[in-house]
PQR file of N, CA, C, O and H, with PARSE charges and radii, in Angstrom:
ATOM      1  N   ALA A   1      91.557  24.805 224.713 -0.4000 1.5000
ATOM      2  CA  ALA A   1      91.733  24.046 223.496 -0.0000 2.0000
ATOM      3  C   ALA A   1      92.935  23.107 223.608  0.5500 1.7000
ATOM      4  O   ALA A   1      92.884  21.969 223.142 -0.5500 1.4000
ATOM      5  N   LEU A   2      94.014  23.585 224.225 -0.4000 1.5000
ATOM      6  CA  LEU A   2      95.181  22.717 224.369 -0.0000 2.0000
ATOM      7  C   LEU A   2      94.891  21.552 225.306  0.5500 1.7000
ATOM      8  O   LEU A   2      95.361  20.438 225.078 -0.5500 1.4000
ATOM      9  H   LEU A   2      94.056  24.510 224.604  0.4000 1.0000
ATOM     10  N   SER A   3      94.125  21.804 226.352 -0.4000 1.5000
ATOM     11  CA  SER A   3      93.749  20.709 227.255 -0.0000 2.0000
ATOM     12  C   SER A   3      92.956  19.651 226.506  0.5500 1.7000
ATOM     13  O   SER A   3      93.165  18.454 226.702 -0.5500 1.4000
ATOM     14  H   SER A   3      93.743  22.710 226.538  0.4000 1.0000
ATOM     15  N   ALA A   4      92.053  20.091 225.653 -0.4000 1.5000
ATOM     16  CA  ALA A   4      91.252  19.149 224.864 -0.0000 2.0000
ATOM     17  C   ALA A   4      92.142  18.328 223.937  0.5500 1.7000
ATOM     18  O   ALA A   4      91.914  17.131 223.757 -0.5500 1.4000
ATOM     19  H   ALA A   4      91.883  21.064 225.493  0.4000 1.0000
ATOM     20  N   LEU A   5      93.145  18.958 223.353 -0.4000 1.5000
ATOM     21  CA  LEU A   5      94.076  18.238 222.478 -0.0000 2.0000
ATOM     22  C   LEU A   5      94.834  17.170 223.265  0.5500 1.7000
ATOM     23  O   LEU A   5      94.955  16.031 222.813 -0.5500 1.4000
ATOM     24  H   LEU A   5      93.330  19.930 223.500  0.4000 1.0000
ATOM     25  N   VAL A   6      95.339  17.535 224.434 -0.4000 1.5000
ATOM     26  CA  VAL A   6      96.100  16.584 225.250 -0.0000 2.0000
ATOM     27  C   VAL A   6      95.217  15.411 225.674  0.5500 1.7000
ATOM     28  O   VAL A   6      95.662  14.264 225.667 -0.5500 1.4000
ATOM     29  H   VAL A   6      95.241  18.460 224.802  0.4000 1.0000
ATOM     30  N   LEU A   7      93.978  15.693 226.038 -0.4000 1.5000
ATOM     31  CA  LEU A   7      93.085  14.645 226.539 -0.0000 2.0000
ATOM     32  C   LEU A   7      92.357  13.884 225.435  0.5500 1.7000
ATOM     33  O   LEU A   7      91.670  12.901 225.715 -0.5500 1.4000
ATOM     34  H   LEU A   7      93.616  16.626 226.044  0.4000 1.0000
ATOM     35  N   ALA A   8      92.496  14.320 224.196 -0.4000 1.5000
ATOM     36  CA  ALA A   8      91.801  13.668 223.078 -0.0000 2.0000
ATOM     37  C   ALA A   8      92.389  12.305 222.733  0.5500 1.7000
ATOM     38  O   ALA A   8      91.759  11.522 222.022 -0.5500 1.4000
ATOM     39  H   ALA A   8      93.054  15.118 223.969  0.4000 1.0000
ATOM     40  N   PHE A   9      93.573  12.017 223.221 -0.4000 1.5000
ATOM     41  CA  PHE A   9      94.263  10.765 222.903 -0.0000 2.0000
ATOM     42  C   PHE A   9      94.628  10.068 224.208  0.5500 1.7000
ATOM     43  O   PHE A   9      95.781  10.120 224.636 -0.5500 1.4000
ATOM     44  H   PHE A   9      94.085  12.653 223.799  0.4000 1.0000
ATOM     45  N   PRO A  10      93.656   9.417 224.844 -0.5600 1.5000
ATOM     46  CA  PRO A  10      93.877   8.904 226.194  0.2800 2.0000
ATOM     47  C   PRO A  10      94.902   7.783 226.318  0.5500 1.7000
ATOM     48  O   PRO A  10      95.389   7.535 227.422 -0.5500 1.4000
ATOM     49  N   TYR A  11      95.245   7.107 225.250 -0.4000 1.5000
ATOM     50  CA  TYR A  11      96.203   6.012 225.370 -0.0000 2.0000
ATOM     51  C   TYR A  11      97.314   6.100 224.335  0.5500 1.7000
ATOM     52  O   TYR A  11      98.032   5.127 224.104 -0.5500 1.4000
ATOM     53  H   TYR A  11      94.850   7.308 224.354  0.4000 1.0000
ATOM     54  N   ASP A  12      97.455   7.259 223.715 -0.4000 1.5000
ATOM     55  CA  ASP A  12      98.430   7.460 222.666 -0.0000 2.0000
ATOM     56  C   ASP A  12      99.061   8.837 222.849  0.5500 1.7000
ATOM     57  O   ASP A  12      98.501   9.695 223.531 -0.5500 1.4000
ATOM     58  H   ASP A  12      96.872   8.050 223.902  0.4000 1.0000
ATOM     59  N   VAL A  13     100.223   9.046 222.243 -0.4000 1.5000
ATOM     60  CA  VAL A  13     100.882  10.350 222.291 -0.0000 2.0000
ATOM     61  C   VAL A  13     101.272  10.740 220.866  0.5500 1.7000
ATOM     62  O   VAL A  13     102.396  10.485 220.434 -0.5500 1.4000
ATOM     63  H   VAL A  13     100.678   8.349 221.689  0.4000 1.0000
ATOM     64  N   PRO A  14     100.333  11.363 220.132 -0.5600 1.5000
ATOM     65  CA  PRO A  14     100.685  11.823 218.792  0.2800 2.0000
ATOM     66  C   PRO A  14     101.680  12.994 218.880  0.5500 1.7000
ATOM     67  O   PRO A  14     101.827  13.599 219.942 -0.5500 1.4000
ATOM     68  N   PRO A  15     102.348  13.308 217.789 -0.5600 1.5000
ATOM     69  CA  PRO A  15     103.401  14.336 217.810  0.2800 2.0000
ATOM     70  C   PRO A  15     102.967  15.709 218.335  0.5500 1.7000
ATOM     71  O   PRO A  15     103.809  16.453 218.836 -0.5500 1.4000
ATOM     72  N   ALA A  16     101.707  16.062 218.239 -0.4000 1.5000
ATOM     73  CA  ALA A  16     101.250  17.382 218.691 -0.0000 2.0000
ATOM     74  C   ALA A  16     101.107  17.477 220.208  0.5500 1.7000
ATOM     75  O   ALA A  16     101.043  18.583 220.745 -0.5500 1.4000
ATOM     76  H   ALA A  16     101.022  15.458 217.832  0.4000 1.0000
ATOM     77  N   VAL A  17     101.056  16.366 220.900 -0.4000 1.5000
ATOM     78  CA  VAL A  17     100.784  16.387 222.343 -0.0000 2.0000
ATOM     79  C   VAL A  17     101.960  16.893 223.178  0.5500 1.7000
ATOM     80  O   VAL A  17     101.739  17.755 224.029 -0.5500 1.4000
ATOM     81  H   VAL A  17     101.108  15.467 220.465  0.4000 1.0000
ATOM     82  N   PRO A  18     103.195  16.416 222.992 -0.5600 1.5000
ATOM     83  CA  PRO A  18     104.282  16.935 223.831  0.2800 2.0000
ATOM     84  C   PRO A  18     104.464  18.458 223.766  0.5500 1.7000
ATOM     85  O   PRO A  18     104.634  19.081 224.814 -0.5500 1.4000
ATOM     86  N   PRO A  19     104.435  19.085 222.573 -0.5600 1.5000
ATOM     87  CA  PRO A  19     104.535  20.547 222.564  0.2800 2.0000
ATOM     88  C   PRO A  19     103.332  21.226 223.247  0.5500 1.7000
ATOM     89  O   PRO A  19     103.483  22.277 223.870 -0.5500 1.4000
ATOM     90  N   ALA A  20     102.161  20.628 223.129 -0.4000 1.5000
ATOM     91  CA  ALA A  20     100.979  21.186 223.791 -0.0000 2.0000
ATOM     92  C   ALA A  20     101.132  21.118 225.306  0.5500 1.7000
ATOM     93  O   ALA A  20     100.740  22.046 226.013 -0.5500 1.4000
ATOM     94  H   ALA A  20     102.039  19.774 222.624  0.4000 1.0000
ATOM     95  N   ILE A  21     101.695  20.034 225.801 -0.4000 1.5000
ATOM     96  CA  ILE A  21     101.922  19.901 227.237 -0.0000 2.0000
ATOM     97  C   ILE A  21     102.922  20.952 227.714  0.5500 1.7000
ATOM     98  O   ILE A  21     102.716  21.572 228.758 -0.5500 1.4000
ATOM     99  H   ILE A  21     102.014  19.281 225.226  0.4000 1.0000
ATOM    100  N   ALA A  22     103.990  21.154 226.970 -0.4000 1.5000
ATOM    101  CA  ALA A  22     104.982  22.166 227.350 -0.0000 2.0000
ATOM    102  C   ALA A  22     104.367  23.570 227.354  0.5500 1.7000
ATOM    103  O   ALA A  22     104.652  24.371 228.243 -0.5500 1.4000
ATOM    104  H   ALA A  22     104.157  20.650 226.123  0.4000 1.0000
ATOM    105  N   LEU A  23     103.536  23.860 226.374 -0.4000 1.5000
ATOM    106  CA  LEU A  23     102.883  25.172 226.311 -0.0000 2.0000
ATOM    107  C   LEU A  23     101.903  25.358 227.468  0.5500 1.7000
ATOM    108  O   LEU A  23     101.846  26.431 228.069 -0.5500 1.4000
ATOM    109  H   LEU A  23     103.304  23.208 225.652  0.4000 1.0000
ATOM    110  N   LEU A  24     101.146  24.330 227.777 -0.4000 1.5000
ATOM    111  CA  LEU A  24     100.239  24.402 228.933 -0.0000 2.0000
ATOM    112  C   LEU A  24     101.024  24.645 230.218  0.5500 1.7000
ATOM    113  O   LEU A  24     100.614  25.453 231.051 -0.5500 1.4000
ATOM    114  H   LEU A  24     101.192  23.459 227.289  0.4000 1.0000
ATOM    115  N   ALA A  25     102.130  23.964 230.384 -0.4000 1.5000
ATOM    116  CA  ALA A  25     102.933  24.127 231.597 -0.0000 2.0000
ATOM    117  C   ALA A  25     103.413  25.568 231.740  0.5500 1.7000
ATOM    118  O   ALA A  25     103.406  26.123 232.839 -0.5500 1.4000
ATOM    119  H   ALA A  25     102.464  23.307 229.708  0.4000 1.0000
ATOM    120  N   ARG A  26     103.828  26.169 230.633 -0.4000 1.5000
ATOM    121  CA  ARG A  26     104.290  27.567 230.684 -0.0000 2.0000
ATOM    122  C   ARG A  26     103.165  28.519 231.068  0.5500 1.7000
ATOM    123  O   ARG A  26     103.407  29.535 231.719 -0.5500 1.4000
ATOM    124  H   ARG A  26     103.834  25.718 229.740  0.4000 1.0000
ATOM    125  N   HIS A  27     101.944  28.200 230.671 -0.4000 1.5000
ATOM    126  CA  HIS A  27     100.816  29.094 230.950 -0.0000 2.0000
ATOM    127  C   HIS A  27     100.147  28.827 232.295  0.5500 1.7000
ATOM    128  O   HIS A  27      99.219  29.544 232.669 -0.5500 1.4000
ATOM    129  H   HIS A  27     101.748  27.375 230.141  0.4000 1.0000
ATOM    130  N   SER A  28     100.587  27.834 233.013 -0.4000 1.5000
ATOM    131  CA  SER A  28      99.955  27.517 234.297 -0.0000 2.0000
ATOM    132  C   SER A  28     100.148  28.626 235.322  0.5500 1.7000
ATOM    133  O   SER A  28      99.369  28.738 236.269 -0.5500 1.4000
ATOM    134  H   SER A  28     101.340  27.251 232.710  0.4000 1.0000
ATOM    135  N   ALA A  29     101.168  29.436 235.144 -0.4000 1.5000
ATOM    136  CA  ALA A  29     101.450  30.506 236.104 -0.0000 2.0000
ATOM    137  C   ALA A  29     100.638  31.773 235.851  0.5500 1.7000
ATOM    138  O   ALA A  29     100.751  32.734 236.612 -0.5500 1.4000
ATOM    139  H   ALA A  29     101.801  29.345 234.376  0.4000 1.0000
ATOM    140  N   LEU A  30      99.829  31.791 234.806 -0.4000 1.5000
ATOM    141  CA  LEU A  30      99.078  33.003 234.479 -0.0000 2.0000
ATOM    142  C   LEU A  30      98.052  33.373 235.535  0.5500 1.7000
ATOM    143  O   LEU A  30      97.860  34.550 235.840 -0.5500 1.4000
ATOM    144  H   LEU A  30      99.738  31.010 234.188  0.4000 1.0000
ATOM    145  N   SER A  31      97.399  32.374 236.085 -0.4000 1.5000
ATOM    146  CA  SER A  31      96.365  32.638 237.089 -0.0000 2.0000
ATOM    147  C   SER A  31      96.074  31.347 237.846  0.5500 1.7000
ATOM    148  O   SER A  31      96.430  30.262 237.388 -0.5500 1.4000
ATOM    149  H   SER A  31      97.555  31.418 235.837  0.4000 1.0000
ATOM    150  N   PRO A  32      95.429  31.462 239.000 -0.5600 1.5000
ATOM    151  CA  PRO A  32      95.042  30.245 239.721  0.2800 2.0000
ATOM    152  C   PRO A  32      94.100  29.353 238.902  0.5500 1.7000
ATOM    153  O   PRO A  32      94.172  28.127 238.992 -0.5500 1.4000
ATOM    154  N   ALA A  33      93.229  29.963 238.113 -0.4000 1.5000
ATOM    155  CA  ALA A  33      92.312  29.177 237.277 -0.0000 2.0000
ATOM    156  C   ALA A  33      93.083  28.407 236.205  0.5500 1.7000
ATOM    157  O   ALA A  33      92.802  27.235 235.953 -0.5500 1.4000
ATOM    158  H   ALA A  33      93.171  30.958 238.041  0.4000 1.0000
ATOM    159  N   ALA A  34      94.052  29.068 235.577 -0.4000 1.5000
ATOM    160  CA  ALA A  34      94.867  28.393 234.558 -0.0000 2.0000
ATOM    161  C   ALA A  34      95.656  27.251 235.191  0.5500 1.7000
ATOM    162  O   ALA A  34      95.757  26.170 234.611 -0.5500 1.4000
ATOM    163  H   ALA A  34      94.281  30.020 235.781  0.4000 1.0000
ATOM    164  N   ASP A  35      96.209  27.484 236.366 -0.4000 1.5000
ATOM    165  CA  ASP A  35      96.963  26.440 237.061 -0.0000 2.0000
ATOM    166  C   ASP A  35      96.067  25.237 237.368  0.5500 1.7000
ATOM    167  O   ASP A  35      96.488  24.092 237.206 -0.5500 1.4000
ATOM    168  H   ASP A  35      96.127  28.362 236.837  0.4000 1.0000
ATOM    169  N   ALA A  36      94.858  25.491 237.802 -0.4000 1.5000
ATOM    170  CA  ALA A  36      93.930  24.396 238.118 -0.0000 2.0000
ATOM    171  C   ALA A  36      93.603  23.577 236.873  0.5500 1.7000
ATOM    172  O   ALA A  36      93.552  22.348 236.930 -0.5500 1.4000
ATOM    173  H   ALA A  36      94.516  26.422 237.934  0.4000 1.0000
ATOM    174  N   ILE A  37      93.385  24.249 235.762 -0.4000 1.5000
ATOM    175  CA  ILE A  37      93.075  23.548 234.513 -0.0000 2.0000
ATOM    176  C   ILE A  37      94.270  22.701 234.073  0.5500 1.7000
ATOM    177  O   ILE A  37      94.107  21.544 233.685 -0.5500 1.4000
ATOM    178  H   ILE A  37      93.426  25.247 235.716  0.4000 1.0000
ATOM    179  N   VAL A  38      95.460  23.278 234.134 -0.4000 1.5000
ATOM    180  CA  VAL A  38      96.661  22.547 233.720 -0.0000 2.0000
ATOM    181  C   VAL A  38      96.887  21.340 234.620  0.5500 1.7000
ATOM    182  O   VAL A  38      97.170  20.248 234.128 -0.5500 1.4000
ATOM    183  H   VAL A  38      95.592  24.218 234.449  0.4000 1.0000
ATOM    184  N   ARG A  39      96.766  21.518 235.914 -0.4000 1.5000
ATOM    185  CA  ARG A  39      96.965  20.392 236.837 -0.0000 2.0000
ATOM    186  C   ARG A  39      95.933  19.286 236.603  0.5500 1.7000
ATOM    187  O   ARG A  39      96.270  18.102 236.633 -0.5500 1.4000
ATOM    188  H   ARG A  39      96.536  22.405 236.314  0.4000 1.0000
ATOM    189  N   HIS A  40      94.690  19.670 236.373 -0.4000 1.5000
ATOM    190  CA  HIS A  40      93.650  18.678 236.092 -0.0000 2.0000
ATOM    191  C   HIS A  40      93.960  17.924 234.792  0.5500 1.7000
ATOM    192  O   HIS A  40      93.842  16.700 234.732 -0.5500 1.4000
ATOM    193  H   HIS A  40      94.416  20.631 236.348  0.4000 1.0000
ATOM    194  N   THR A  41      94.354  18.661 233.767 -0.4000 1.5000
ATOM    195  CA  THR A  41      94.690  18.048 232.479 -0.0000 2.0000
ATOM    196  C   THR A  41      95.863  17.090 232.628  0.5500 1.7000
ATOM    197  O   THR A  41      95.817  15.969 232.123 -0.5500 1.4000
ATOM    198  H   THR A  41      94.450  19.655 233.815  0.4000 1.0000
ATOM    199  N   PHE A  42      96.911  17.524 233.317 -0.4000 1.5000
ATOM    200  CA  PHE A  42      98.093  16.690 233.478 -0.0000 2.0000
ATOM    201  C   PHE A  42      97.801  15.457 234.335  0.5500 1.7000
ATOM    202  O   PHE A  42      98.332  14.379 234.070 -0.5500 1.4000
ATOM    203  H   PHE A  42      96.948  18.435 233.727  0.4000 1.0000
ATOM    204  N   THR A  43      96.969  15.610 235.348 -0.4000 1.5000
ATOM    205  CA  THR A  43      96.596  14.469 236.189 -0.0000 2.0000
ATOM    206  C   THR A  43      95.845  13.429 235.375  0.5500 1.7000
ATOM    207  O   THR A  43      96.122  12.235 235.484 -0.5500 1.4000
ATOM    208  H   THR A  43      96.537  16.486 235.563  0.4000 1.0000
ATOM    209  N   ASP A  44      94.889  13.879 234.553 -0.4000 1.5000
ATOM    210  CA  ASP A  44      94.157  12.946 233.692 -0.0000 2.0000
ATOM    211  C   ASP A  44      95.088  12.292 232.667  0.5500 1.7000
ATOM    212  O   ASP A  44      95.000  11.091 232.415 -0.5500 1.4000
ATOM    213  H   ASP A  44      94.664  14.849 234.464  0.4000 1.0000
ATOM    214  N   PHE A  45      95.973  13.089 232.086 -0.4000 1.5000
ATOM    215  CA  PHE A  45      96.927  12.554 231.117 -0.0000 2.0000
ATOM    216  C   PHE A  45      97.799  11.483 231.768  0.5500 1.7000
ATOM    217  O   PHE A  45      97.995  10.407 231.204 -0.5500 1.4000
ATOM    218  H   PHE A  45      96.045  14.065 232.291  0.4000 1.0000
ATOM    219  N   LYS A  46      98.313  11.780 232.943 -0.4000 1.5000
ATOM    220  CA  LYS A  46      99.175  10.815 233.640 -0.0000 2.0000
ATOM    221  C   LYS A  46      98.428   9.529 233.956  0.5500 1.7000
ATOM    222  O   LYS A  46      98.979   8.437 233.819 -0.5500 1.4000
ATOM    223  H   LYS A  46      98.154  12.654 233.401  0.4000 1.0000
ATOM    224  N   ARG A  47      97.178   9.655 234.377 -0.4000 1.5000
ATOM    225  CA  ARG A  47      96.368   8.476 234.711 -0.0000 2.0000
ATOM    226  C   ARG A  47      96.128   7.607 233.485  0.5500 1.7000
ATOM    227  O   ARG A  47      96.258   6.386 233.564 -0.5500 1.4000
ATOM    228  H   ARG A  47      96.730  10.542 234.488  0.4000 1.0000
ATOM    229  N   THR A  48      95.782   8.210 232.358 -0.4000 1.5000
ATOM    230  CA  THR A  48      95.442   7.430 231.167 -0.0000 2.0000
ATOM    231  C   THR A  48      96.670   6.897 230.433  0.5500 1.7000
ATOM    232  O   THR A  48      96.545   6.008 229.591 -0.5500 1.4000
ATOM    233  H   THR A  48      95.676   9.202 232.294  0.4000 1.0000
ATOM    234  N   HIS A  49      97.838   7.421 230.737 -0.4000 1.5000
ATOM    235  CA  HIS A  49      99.050   6.974 230.056 -0.0000 2.0000
ATOM    236  C   HIS A  49      99.980   6.167 230.967  0.5500 1.7000
ATOM    237  O   HIS A  49     101.098   5.836 230.571 -0.5500 1.4000
ATOM    238  H   HIS A  49      97.939   8.144 231.421  0.4000 1.0000
ATOM    239  N   ALA A  50      99.537   5.857 232.158 -0.4000 1.5000
ATOM    240  CA  ALA A  50     100.392   5.178 233.140 -0.0000 2.0000
ATOM    241  C   ALA A  50     100.899   3.824 232.643  0.5500 1.7000
ATOM    242  O   ALA A  50     102.063   3.486 232.863 -0.5500 1.4000
ATOM    243  H   ALA A  50      98.629   6.126 232.480  0.4000 1.0000
ATOM    244  N   ASP A  51     100.059   3.059 231.989 -0.4000 1.5000
ATOM    245  CA  ASP A  51     100.444   1.708 231.573 -0.0000 2.0000
ATOM    246  C   ASP A  51     101.579   1.692 230.548  0.5500 1.7000
ATOM    247  O   ASP A  51     102.408   0.782 230.558 -0.5500 1.4000
ATOM    248  H   ASP A  51      99.114   3.334 231.811  0.4000 1.0000
ATOM    249  N   MET A  52     101.621   2.679 229.675 -0.4000 1.5000
ATOM    250  CA  MET A  52     102.621   2.703 228.605 -0.0000 2.0000
ATOM    251  C   MET A  52     103.649   3.831 228.794  0.5500 1.7000
ATOM    252  O   MET A  52     104.403   4.130 227.868 -0.5500 1.4000
ATOM    253  H   MET A  52     100.947   3.419 229.667  0.4000 1.0000
ATOM    254  N   TRP A  53     103.688   4.449 229.960 -0.4000 1.5000
ATOM    255  CA  TRP A  53     104.512   5.638 230.160 -0.0000 2.0000
ATOM    256  C   TRP A  53     105.998   5.381 229.912  0.5500 1.7000
ATOM    257  O   TRP A  53     106.688   6.258 229.393 -0.5500 1.4000
ATOM    258  H   TRP A  53     103.076   4.206 230.712  0.4000 1.0000
ATOM    259  N   GLU A  54     106.496   4.225 230.262 -0.4000 1.5000
ATOM    260  CA  GLU A  54     107.916   3.936 230.060 -0.0000 2.0000
ATOM    261  C   GLU A  54     108.310   4.096 228.594  0.5500 1.7000
ATOM    262  O   GLU A  54     109.408   4.569 228.303 -0.5500 1.4000
ATOM    263  H   GLU A  54     105.935   3.512 230.683  0.4000 1.0000
ATOM    264  N   ARG A  55     107.452   3.717 227.688 -0.4000 1.5000
ATOM    265  CA  ARG A  55     107.720   3.869 226.250 -0.0000 2.0000
ATOM    266  C   ARG A  55     107.341   5.258 225.749  0.5500 1.7000
ATOM    267  O   ARG A  55     108.057   5.852 224.944 -0.5500 1.4000
ATOM    268  H   ARG A  55     106.560   3.333 227.925  0.4000 1.0000
ATOM    269  N   GLN A  56     106.212   5.772 226.230 -0.4000 1.5000
ATOM    270  CA  GLN A  56     105.699   7.036 225.703 -0.0000 2.0000
ATOM    271  C   GLN A  56     106.521   8.237 226.120  0.5500 1.7000
ATOM    272  O   GLN A  56     106.553   9.233 225.398 -0.5500 1.4000
ATOM    273  H   GLN A  56     105.630   5.289 226.884  0.4000 1.0000
ATOM    274  N   ARG A  57     107.184   8.177 227.255 -0.4000 1.5000
ATOM    275  CA  ARG A  57     107.965   9.346 227.668 -0.0000 2.0000
ATOM    276  C   ARG A  57     109.134   9.592 226.732  0.5500 1.7000
ATOM    277  O   ARG A  57     109.667  10.701 226.693 -0.5500 1.4000
ATOM    278  H   ARG A  57     107.159   7.368 227.842  0.4000 1.0000
ATOM    279  N   ASP A  58     109.543   8.585 225.981 -0.4000 1.5000
ATOM    280  CA  ASP A  58     110.609   8.770 224.995 -0.0000 2.0000
ATOM    281  C   ASP A  58     110.155   9.633 223.816  0.5500 1.7000
ATOM    282  O   ASP A  58     110.985  10.078 223.024 -0.5500 1.4000
ATOM    283  H   ASP A  58     109.110   7.684 226.012  0.4000 1.0000
ATOM    284  N   LEU A  59     108.861   9.871 223.694 -0.4000 1.5000
ATOM    285  CA  LEU A  59     108.329  10.717 222.624 -0.0000 2.0000
ATOM    286  C   LEU A  59     108.444  12.207 222.961  0.5500 1.7000
ATOM    287  O   LEU A  59     108.170  13.058 222.116 -0.5500 1.4000
ATOM    288  H   LEU A  59     108.187   9.510 224.338  0.4000 1.0000
ATOM    289  N   PHE A  60     108.846  12.518 224.186 -0.4000 1.5000
ATOM    290  CA  PHE A  60     108.988  13.887 224.649 -0.0000 2.0000
ATOM    291  C   PHE A  60     110.448  14.319 224.571  0.5500 1.7000
ATOM    292  O   PHE A  60     111.354  13.524 224.823 -0.5500 1.4000
ATOM    293  H   PHE A  60     109.068  11.826 224.873  0.4000 1.0000
ATOM    294  N   GLU A  61     110.666  15.568 224.225 -0.4000 1.5000
ATOM    295  CA  GLU A  61     112.004  16.142 224.367 -0.0000 2.0000
ATOM    296  C   GLU A  61     112.238  16.400 225.855  0.5500 1.7000
ATOM    297  O   GLU A  61     111.285  16.477 226.631 -0.5500 1.4000
ATOM    298  H   GLU A  61     109.931  16.214 224.021  0.4000 1.0000
ATOM    299  N   ARG A  62     113.479  16.530 226.245 -0.4000 1.5000
ATOM    300  CA  ARG A  62     113.812  16.695 227.658 -0.0000 2.0000
ATOM    301  C   ARG A  62     113.094  17.900 228.278  0.5500 1.7000
ATOM    302  O   ARG A  62     112.582  17.806 229.393 -0.5500 1.4000
ATOM    303  H   ARG A  62     114.253  16.468 225.615  0.4000 1.0000
ATOM    304  N   GLU A  63     113.053  19.020 227.569 -0.4000 1.5000
ATOM    305  CA  GLU A  63     112.418  20.228 228.090 -0.0000 2.0000
ATOM    306  C   GLU A  63     110.915  20.025 228.274  0.5500 1.7000
ATOM    307  O   GLU A  63     110.333  20.530 229.235 -0.5500 1.4000
ATOM    308  H   GLU A  63     113.469  19.096 226.663  0.4000 1.0000
ATOM    309  N   GLN A  64     110.293  19.296 227.368 -0.4000 1.5000
ATOM    310  CA  GLN A  64     108.860  19.026 227.462 -0.0000 2.0000
ATOM    311  C   GLN A  64     108.561  18.143 228.669  0.5500 1.7000
ATOM    312  O   GLN A  64     107.605  18.381 229.407 -0.5500 1.4000
ATOM    313  H   GLN A  64     110.765  18.886 226.588  0.4000 1.0000
ATOM    314  N   LEU A  65     109.382  17.134 228.854 -0.4000 1.5000
ATOM    315  CA  LEU A  65     109.204  16.235 229.988 -0.0000 2.0000
ATOM    316  C   LEU A  65     109.464  16.965 231.305  0.5500 1.7000
ATOM    317  O   LEU A  65     108.754  16.744 232.287 -0.5500 1.4000
ATOM    318  H   LEU A  65     110.159  16.940 228.255  0.4000 1.0000
ATOM    319  N   ASP A  66     110.470  17.827 231.330 -0.4000 1.5000
ATOM    320  CA  ASP A  66     110.739  18.623 232.532 -0.0000 2.0000
ATOM    321  C   ASP A  66     109.564  19.537 232.860  0.5500 1.7000
ATOM    322  O   ASP A  66     109.196  19.675 234.027 -0.5500 1.4000
ATOM    323  H   ASP A  66     111.046  18.007 230.533  0.4000 1.0000
ATOM    324  N   ALA A  67     108.975  20.160 231.848 -0.4000 1.5000
ATOM    325  CA  ALA A  67     107.827  21.043 232.070 -0.0000 2.0000
ATOM    326  C   ALA A  67     106.655  20.263 232.659  0.5500 1.7000
ATOM    327  O   ALA A  67     105.985  20.738 233.576 -0.5500 1.4000
ATOM    328  H   ALA A  67     109.274  20.048 230.900  0.4000 1.0000
ATOM    329  N   PHE A  68     106.412  19.073 232.134 -0.4000 1.5000
ATOM    330  CA  PHE A  68     105.344  18.216 232.652 -0.0000 2.0000
ATOM    331  C   PHE A  68     105.617  17.837 234.106  0.5500 1.7000
ATOM    332  O   PHE A  68     104.737  17.941 234.961 -0.5500 1.4000
ATOM    333  H   PHE A  68     106.956  18.687 231.389  0.4000 1.0000
ATOM    334  N   ASN A  69     106.837  17.401 234.372 -0.4000 1.5000
ATOM    335  CA  ASN A  69     107.196  16.966 235.723 -0.0000 2.0000
ATOM    336  C   ASN A  69     107.183  18.117 236.721  0.5500 1.7000
ATOM    337  O   ASN A  69     106.838  17.919 237.886 -0.5500 1.4000
ATOM    338  H   ASN A  69     107.551  17.317 233.677  0.4000 1.0000
ATOM    339  N   ASP A  70     107.552  19.311 236.280 -0.4000 1.5000
ATOM    340  CA  ASP A  70     107.526  20.469 237.178 -0.0000 2.0000
ATOM    341  C   ASP A  70     106.117  20.739 237.691  0.5500 1.7000
ATOM    342  O   ASP A  70     105.946  21.163 238.834 -0.5500 1.4000
ATOM    343  H   ASP A  70     107.831  19.471 235.334  0.4000 1.0000
ATOM    344  N   ILE A  71     105.121  20.502 236.872 -0.4000 1.5000
ATOM    345  CA  ILE A  71     103.731  20.713 237.295 -0.0000 2.0000
ATOM    346  C   ILE A  71     103.256  19.543 238.151  0.5500 1.7000
ATOM    347  O   ILE A  71     102.534  19.741 239.129 -0.5500 1.4000
ATOM    348  H   ILE A  71     105.260  20.158 235.944  0.4000 1.0000
ATOM    349  N   MET A  72     103.654  18.338 237.793 -0.4000 1.5000
ATOM    350  CA  MET A  72     103.127  17.146 238.471 -0.0000 2.0000
ATOM    351  C   MET A  72     103.791  16.846 239.815  0.5500 1.7000
ATOM    352  O   MET A  72     103.195  16.174 240.657 -0.5500 1.4000
ATOM    353  H   MET A  72     104.240  18.177 236.999  0.4000 1.0000
ATOM    354  N   VAL A  73     104.997  17.327 240.024 -0.4000 1.5000
ATOM    355  CA  VAL A  73     105.704  17.036 241.263 -0.0000 2.0000
ATOM    356  C   VAL A  73     105.526  18.207 242.217  0.5500 1.7000
ATOM    357  O   VAL A  73     105.859  19.346 241.891 -0.5500 1.4000
ATOM    358  H   VAL A  73     105.481  17.873 239.340  0.4000 1.0000
ATOM    359  N   SER A  74     105.001  17.916 243.388 -0.4000 1.5000
ATOM    360  CA  SER A  74     104.821  18.954 244.395 -0.0000 2.0000
ATOM    361  C   SER A  74     106.190  19.351 244.945  0.5500 1.7000
ATOM    362  O   SER A  74     107.032  18.494 245.214 -0.5500 1.4000
ATOM    363  H   SER A  74     104.731  16.990 243.653  0.4000 1.0000
ATOM    364  N   PRO A  75     106.403  20.657 245.108 -0.5600 1.5000
ATOM    365  CA  PRO A  75     107.692  21.081 245.665  0.2800 2.0000
ATOM    366  C   PRO A  75     107.787  20.707 247.151  0.5500 1.7000
ATOM    367  O   PRO A  75     106.782  20.647 247.860 -0.5500 1.4000
ATOM    368  N   ASP A  76     109.001  20.463 247.589 -0.4000 1.5000
ATOM    369  CA  ASP A  76     109.258  20.209 248.999 -0.0000 2.0000
ATOM    370  C   ASP A  76     109.555  21.532 249.673  0.5500 1.7000
ATOM    371  O   ASP A  76     110.304  22.357 249.150 -0.5500 1.4000
ATOM    372  H   ASP A  76     109.817  20.512 247.012  0.4000 1.0000
ATOM    373  N   TYR A  77     108.975  21.721 250.809 -0.4000 1.5000
ATOM    374  CA  TYR A  77     109.220  22.932 251.578 -0.0000 2.0000
ATOM    375  C   TYR A  77     109.985  22.577 252.840  0.5500 1.7000
ATOM    376  O   TYR A  77     109.592  21.691 253.599 -0.5500 1.4000
ATOM    377  H   TYR A  77     108.367  21.051 251.234  0.4000 1.0000
ATOM    378  N   PHE A  78     111.066  23.274 253.046 -0.4000 1.5000
ATOM    379  CA  PHE A  78     111.881  23.041 254.224 -0.0000 2.0000
ATOM    380  C   PHE A  78     111.867  24.301 255.083  0.5500 1.7000
ATOM    381  O   PHE A  78     111.973  25.413 254.566 -0.5500 1.4000
ATOM    382  H   PHE A  78     111.386  23.994 252.430  0.4000 1.0000
ATOM    383  N   CYS A  79     111.738  24.128 256.364 -0.4000 1.5000
ATOM    384  CA  CYS A  79     111.748  25.271 257.275 -0.0000 2.0000
ATOM    385  C   CYS A  79     113.127  25.511 257.794  0.5500 1.7000
ATOM    386  O   CYS A  79     113.338  26.435 258.579 -0.5500 1.4000
ATOM    387  H   CYS A  79     111.652  23.224 256.785  0.4000 1.0000
TER
END
């Protein structure tokens, strides 16, 4: 349901979306299936909001934006 809420506004960020993104990010660690759904949702969100992202990211609180970025940025592994 939260994924549907995030994806329901492909070119806009209503007030309910940033908290939904943060909640999805927290639940991505529950299982591999949950992680796949969250990553797919965030990838689609990023794609549809790319043109206006410079303005729209200001609608997120720092913690919400960090949660989104933590999922979207692949970790670097060093040997």
